[in-house]
Every structure is written in structure tokens, then in C-alpha cells.
C-alpha positions as CSV (number, residue, x, y, z in Angstrom):
1,X,0.0,0.0,0.0
2,X,2.8,2.4,0.9
3,X,4.5,1.8,-2.5
4,X,1.3,2.7,-4.4
5,X,0.9,5.9,-2.3
6,X,4.6,6.9,-2.9
7,X,4.2,6.2,-6.6
8,X,1.0,8.4,-6.7
9,X,2.8,11.2,-4.8
10,X,5.7,11.1,-7.3
11,X,3.4,11.2,-10.3
12,X,1.4,14.1,-8.9
13,X,4.6,15.9,-8.0
14,X,6.1,15.5,-11.5
15,X,2.8,16.2,-13.3
16,X,1.8,19.2,-11.1
17,X,5.0,21.2,-10.9
18,X,6.4,23.2,-13.8
19,X,9.2,25.7,-13.3
20,X,11.1,27.8,-15.7
21,X,11.8,31.3,-17.0
22,X,10.0,33.1,-19.8
23,X,11.9,35.9,-21.5
24,X,11.7,38.1,-24.5
25,X,14.1,40.8,-25.9
26,X,12.2,43.9,-27.1
27,X,14.0,46.5,-29.2
28,X,12.5,49.9,-29.6
29,X,14.3,51.6,-32.5
30,X,13.4,55.1,-33.8
31,X,14.8,57.4,-36.5
32,X,14.0,60.9,-35.3
33,X,14.4,63.9,-37.5
34,X,14.5,67.5,-36.1
35,X,14.1,70.5,-38.4
36,X,15.9,73.8,-37.9
37,X,16.1,76.9,-40.0
38,X,18.5,76.1,-42.9
39,X,21.2,78.3,-44.4
40,X,20.9,81.0,-41.7
41,X,23.4,83.8,-42.1
42,X,24.2,85.4,-38.8
43,X,26.0,88.8,-38.7
44,X,29.3,88.9,-36.9
45,X,29.0,89.5,-33.2
46,X,25.4,88.3,-33.0
47,X,24.8,85.5,-30.5
48,X,21.8,83.3,-31.2
49,X,19.8,81.7,-28.4
50,X,19.7,77.9,-28.1
51,X,17.0,76.2,-30.1
52,X,15.0,73.3,-28.7
53,X,12.8,71.1,-31.0
54,X,10.5,68.3,-29.9
55,X,9.4,65.2,-31.7
56,X,6.9,62.6,-30.4
57,X,7.5,58.9,-31.1
58,X,4.8,56.3,-30.3
59,X,5.8,53.2,-28.3
60,X,3.5,50.2,-27.8
61,X,5.0,47.0,-26.5
62,X,2.1,46.2,-24.3
63,X,1.2,43.1,-26.3
64,X,4.6,41.5,-25.8
65,X,4.5,42.4,-22.1
66,X,1.0,41.0,-21.8
67,X,2.0,37.6,-23.3
68,X,4.7,37.1,-20.6
69,X,2.4,38.5,-17.9
70,X,-0.2,35.7,-18.7
71,X,2.2,33.1,-17.3
72,X,4.5,35.0,-15.0
73,X,5.1,38.2,-13.1
74,X,7.1,40.4,-15.5
75,X,10.4,41.9,-14.7
76,X,11.8,44.4,-17.1
77,X,15.4,45.5,-17.4
78,X,16.9,48.0,-19.7
79,X,19.9,46.4,-21.6
80,X,20.6,49.4,-23.9
81,X,19.7,53.0,-24.3
82,X,21.7,54.6,-27.1
83,X,21.7,57.5,-29.6
84,X,23.6,57.5,-32.8
85,X,24.3,60.5,-34.9
86,X,26.5,60.5,-38.0
87,X,27.4,64.1,-38.0
88,X,29.3,66.6,-35.8
89,X,27.9,66.8,-32.3
90,X,29.3,70.4,-32.1
91,X,25.9,72.2,-32.3
92,X,24.0,69.6,-30.2
93,X,23.8,70.6,-26.6
94,X,21.3,68.3,-25.0
95,X,18.8,65.6,-25.5
96,X,16.0,64.8,-23.1
97,X,13.5,62.0,-23.4
98,X,10.2,61.7,-21.5
99,X,8.1,58.6,-21.5
100,X,4.4,59.7,-21.5
101,X,1.9,57.1,-20.4
102,X,-1.6,56.6,-21.8
103,X,-3.1,59.1,-19.3
104,X,-0.6,61.8,-20.3
105,X,1.7,61.6,-17.3
106,X,5.3,62.5,-18.1
107,X,8.1,60.3,-16.8
108,X,11.6,61.6,-17.2
109,X,13.4,58.7,-19.0
110,X,16.8,60.3,-19.7
111,X,18.8,63.5,-20.1
112,X,22.2,63.9,-21.7
113,X,24.5,66.9,-22.2
114,X,26.7,66.4,-25.3
115,X,30.4,67.3,-25.8
116,X,32.2,67.7,-29.1
117,X,34.3,64.6,-28.3
118,X,31.3,62.2,-28.0
119,X,31.6,59.0,-30.2
120,X,29.0,58.3,-33.0
121,X,27.0,56.1,-30.7
122,X,26.5,57.1,-27.1
123,X,25.1,55.0,-24.2
124,X,22.7,57.2,-22.4
125,X,22.2,57.3,-18.6
126,X,18.7,56.4,-17.5
127,X,16.6,58.2,-14.9
128,X,14.0,55.4,-14.6
129,X,14.3,51.8,-13.5
130,X,13.2,48.9,-15.6
131,X,10.2,48.4,-13.3
132,X,9.2,52.1,-13.7
133,X,9.4,51.7,-17.5
134,X,7.4,48.5,-17.3
135,X,4.7,50.3,-15.2
136,X,4.3,52.9,-18.0
137,X,4.5,50.5,-21.0
138,X,2.3,47.7,-19.8
139,X,-0.7,50.1,-19.7
140,X,-0.8,50.3,-23.5
141,X,0.3,52.7,-26.1
142,X,2.7,55.4,-24.8
143,X,4.8,58.1,-26.4
144,X,8.4,59.2,-26.1
145,X,8.8,63.0,-26.2
146,X,12.3,63.7,-27.5
147,X,13.7,67.2,-27.0
148,X,16.9,68.1,-28.9
149,X,18.6,71.4,-28.0
150,X,21.2,72.9,-30.2
151,X,23.5,75.9,-29.8
152,X,23.8,77.5,-33.3
153,X,26.8,79.5,-32.1
154,X,28.9,76.3,-31.7
155,X,29.2,74.4,-34.9
156,X,26.3,76.1,-36.6
157,X,23.1,74.6,-37.9
158,X,23.6,71.9,-40.5
159,X,23.1,73.4,-44.0
160,X,20.3,70.9,-44.6
161,X,18.4,72.3,-41.6
162,X,17.9,68.8,-40.3
163,X,19.4,66.6,-37.7
164,X,18.4,63.0,-37.6
165,X,19.3,60.8,-34.6
166,X,18.8,57.0,-34.3
167,X,17.5,56.1,-30.8
168,X,17.6,52.6,-29.5
169,X,16.0,51.2,-26.3
170,X,16.8,47.6,-25.7
171,X,14.6,45.9,-23.1
172,X,14.7,42.5,-21.6
173,X,11.4,41.2,-20.2
174,X,11.4,38.0,-18.2
175,X,9.4,36.2,-15.6
176,X,9.7,33.0,-13.5
177,X,7.0,30.4,-14.0
178,X,6.1,28.0,-11.2
179,X,2.9,26.1,-11.6
């Protein structure tokens, strides 16, 4: 009798216990163009004020987060946060990115002051944790408000009147499953 009970407990234990990790890599890539006045001729001795432009980029990864959330508690980490610009950083003074949730609440994602010696691709410091980013993005569609400030007195404005940056946010979503 004891052997049958032990065999039944072993079968139930094996059949009733599943453990593992579910994970997904989510890349949010954006090409963001900012327009500035082109071919501006500034008289000698005139100092121009800094110019800030804003672009809004939609972000919706709630479906990917929801799929993991159906089987596990989601943990989100930020693997990469970079900007790439294939021009001179001389006129670029600052970039600020806010993550705006579906209710319109602004969350300060990152802020970076440039120097002329910055490499083409820059890893940007974050002002939000992975969990804070998850709390915004799991609600549904969100927006990234990207502000680019240039100083036209240093390096001038590109003759095209346009600065395009490539922004990359690499996220790692995971969750432990135990059923």
C-alpha cells in the first residue's frame, strides 16, 4: 500500500510542478528627425539663443509584455539606451526623453548633455528603473517625447536644416514560471 501511495505522490509531484523562465528581448528603434532653419546667415558679433525642438514617437510593446504576464510576473530590465548621430555633435547641446503614459503623465526617462568629443553612438544614462518603464509601457500605447537642444553659435546649424538621430532602447522582459 505504501509503495502505491509513494508512486502516486511522485506522479502528482512531477505532473503538477512546472518551473522555468519566460523571456523576450524587445527592441524599440526610432529614427527621429528634427528641423531647424536652414542656411541662416548670422551677422558677426550676434549671439543666437539655443534652439529646442520636440518630436513625439509612439511606443507600444504592451502586447509582448501581456504575453509574458499571462504566465509569469514580468520583470523588465533595460539592456541598452543609445543614440547614434552620423554628424558633428558640435551644435547639439542636450537631448531629453520623457516617457508619456496613456493618461498623459510624463516620466523623465533620460537626459544627456553632449560634448564635441562624443563618439558616434552614445550609451545614455537612465533616470527610470526597468520596473518604472514597465509600469508605463504595460498600460498600453505610450509616447516618447524627444527634445533636442542645439547651440547654433557652436558648430552652426547643418546646411540641410535637419538633424536625424537614431534612438535605441533595448529591453529584456522576463518572468519566472512555477505552476
